[in-house]
C-alpha positions in Angstrom: 112.9 94.1 130.1 115.2 94.5 127.1 117.5 97.5 126.8 119.8 98.0 123.8 122.8 100.2 123.1 122.2 103.3 121.1 124.2 102.7 117.9 125.2 105.7 115.8 124.6 105.0 112.2 122.4 102.0 112.9 120.8 102.2 109.5 124.1 101.8 107.7 125.2 98.8 109.5 127.0 95.8 108.4 128.6 95.9 111.8 125.7 96.1 114.1 126.1 94.0 117.2 122.5 93.8 118.4 121.4 94.0 122.0 123.5 95.2 125.0 122.8 91.7 126.4 124.1 88.4 125.1 121.9 87.2 122.2 119.4 84.5 123.0 119.5 81.2 121.2 117.3 80.5 118.2 114.8 78.4 120.3 113.9 81.1 122.8 110.4 82.6 122.7 109.7 86.2 121.7 108.0 88.8 123.8 105.0 90.7 122.6 107.0 93.5 121.1 109.3 91.2 119.1 106.4 89.1 117.9 104.4 92.1 116.7 107.3 93.6 115.0 108.2 90.3 113.2 104.6 90.0 112.1 104.7 93.6 110.8 107.9 92.9 108.9 106.4 89.8 107.2 103.8 92.1 105.7 106.2 94.9 104.9 108.4 92.6 102.9 105.3 91.4 101.1 104.4 95.0 100.4 107.8 95.7 98.8 107.5 92.5 96.6 103.9 93.3 95.6 104.5 96.9 94.7 107.6 96.0 92.6 105.7 93.3 90.8 103.0 95.8 90.0 105.5 98.3 88.8 107.2 95.7 86.7 103.8 95.2 84.9 103.4 99.0 84.4 107.0 99.5 83.2 108.2 96.3 81.6 111.2 97.9 80.0 112.5 98.9 83.5 114.0 95.7 84.6 115.0 96.8 88.1 111.5 96.2 89.5 111.1 92.6 88.4 114.7 91.8 89.3 114.4 93.0 92.9 110.8 91.6 93.3 111.4 88.1 92.1 114.8 87.5 93.7 115.5 89.6 96.8 112.0 90.6 98.0 110.6 87.1 97.4 113.4 85.8 99.5 112.8 88.4 102.2 109.1 87.6 102.4 109.9 83.9 102.7 112.6 84.6 105.4 110.1 86.5 107.5 107.6 83.6 107.1 110.2 81.1 108.2 111.0 83.2 111.3 107.3 83.3 112.2 107.2 79.5 111.9 110.4 79.2 114.0 108.9 81.1 116.8 105.5 79.4 116.5 103.7 82.6 115.4 100.8 82.7 113.0 101.5 84.0 109.5 99.3 87.0 108.8 99.4 86.3 105.0 99.6 82.5 104.5 98.6 82.9 100.8 101.5 85.3 100.0 103.0 83.0 97.4 99.7 82.3 95.7 100.4 84.7 92.8 98.9 86.6 91.2 95.8 86.2 93.4 97.6 87.5 96.6 99.0 90.6 94.9 98.1 93.6 97.0 96.1 91.5 99.5 97.0 91.8 103.1 95.0 89.7 105.6 96.8 90.3 108.8 94.4 91.1 111.7 96.9 93.5 113.3 98.5 95.4 110.4 96.7 94.3 107.2 94.7 97.5 107.0 97.8 99.6 107.0 99.5 97.6 104.3 96.4 97.6 102.1 96.3 101.4 102.3 100.1 101.6 101.7 99.9 99.4 98.6 97.1 101.4 97.0 98.8 104.7 97.8 102.2 103.7 96.5 101.0 102.0 93.3 98.8 105.0 92.5 101.7 107.4 93.0 103.8 105.2 90.7 101.3 105.3 87.8 102.2 108.9 86.7 105.4 107.9 85.0 108.5 105.7 85.3 110.6 108.2 87.3 107.8 108.4 89.9 107.8 104.6 90.1 111.5 104.6 90.7 111.1 107.1 93.5 108.5 104.8 95.0 111.0 102.0 95.0 113.6 104.1 96.7 111.1 105.3 99.3 110.1 101.8 100.2 113.8 100.8 100.7 114.4 103.8 103.0 111.2 103.1 104.9 112.1 99.4 105.2 115.5 100.2 106.8 114.0 102.5 109.4 111.2 100.1 110.2 113.6 97.1 110.6 116.2 98.9 112.6 114.3 101.0 115.0 110.4 100.9 114.9 107.7 101.5 112.4 106.0 104.8 113.0 102.5 103.2 112.8 103.5 100.8 115.6 104.5 103.7 117.8 101.2 105.5 116.9 99.4 102.4 118.1 101.0 102.2 121.5 104.4 100.5 121.0 107.6 102.2 122.2 110.7 102.7 120.2 112.9 100.8 119.7 111.0 97.7 118.7 113.1 96.2 115.9 116.8 95.3 115.5 117.8 97.8 118.0 115.5 96.1 120.6 115.7 92.4 120.1 118.3 90.1 121.6 117.0 87.0 119.7 119.9 85.8 117.6 117.7 84.5 114.8 116.0 87.9 114.4 119.3 89.8 114.7 120.7 87.8 111.8 117.6 88.0 109.7 117.1 91.7 110.2 120.8 92.4 109.4 120.3 90.6 106.1 117.2 92.6 105.3 119.0 95.9 105.9 121.9 94.9 103.8 119.5 94.0 101.0 117.6 97.3 101.3 120.9 99.2 101.1 121.7 97.4 97.8 118.2 98.0 96.5 118.3 101.7 97.4 121.6 102.0 95.4 120.0 100.3 92.4 116.9 102.6 92.4 119.0 105.7 93.0 121.2 104.7 90.1 118.2 104.6 87.8 116.8 107.8 89.2 120.1 109.7 88.8 120.4 108.5 85.2 117.5 110.9 84.6 118.0 113.7 87.1 121.8 113.7 87.3 124.4 112.1 89.5 124.3 113.3 93.1 120.9 114.9 92.9 118.8 112.3 94.7 117.2 113.7 97.9 116.3 111.4 100.8 112.6 110.7 101.2 112.4 109.0 104.6 115.8 108.7 106.2 118.0 111.6 106.8 120.1 112.9 103.9 123.3 112.0 105.7 122.1 108.4 106.2 121.2 108.0 102.6 124.5 109.6 101.5 126.5 107.1 103.6 124.6 104.2 102.1 125.3 105.6 98.6 129.0 106.0 99.5 129.0 109.8 99.3 
């Protein structure tokens, strides 16, 4: 059984140390919780990429969507694919990079239904105007950090116990990958908030999923 240290400020970590136990080597197998969470994160990183590509089409003059989608989020989706392969786990979305055909298509047997619904809801919300789309981007980054670090709420709702992500695993390969994802999400959140606050005023962004104190720390406030 795994047990991890409770880390204050886990979502703002560049310094997170992982499990209370020594990290396992890269070749060790994953337990069911780790495997399901990694599969989930493969689809969540695809969700971010797909939503941002869609928003880039809707708002071509707002370059932040395409920039984050085609560089960072594409890398993140590929990283999660590579981790699945490393641990001999099936890819829930093997056609992810078959664009544009795979855009908004989630085929995972376990979590595909959830991400299909999420993609539709978020892209519909973003259609009202560019500011709403920027808020969608910021929301995804807040959600992503929480889901990577602790446990996605939908997994808890379907019988998993928290923590089930970075705070849970002691697999070195996952710890390193998840740290990198959180660092990327921090940067993306700052980018989206910068664009939002250019409209609503500096310091006026309100957290959408994380606590306000967590978001303020990420934003350096």
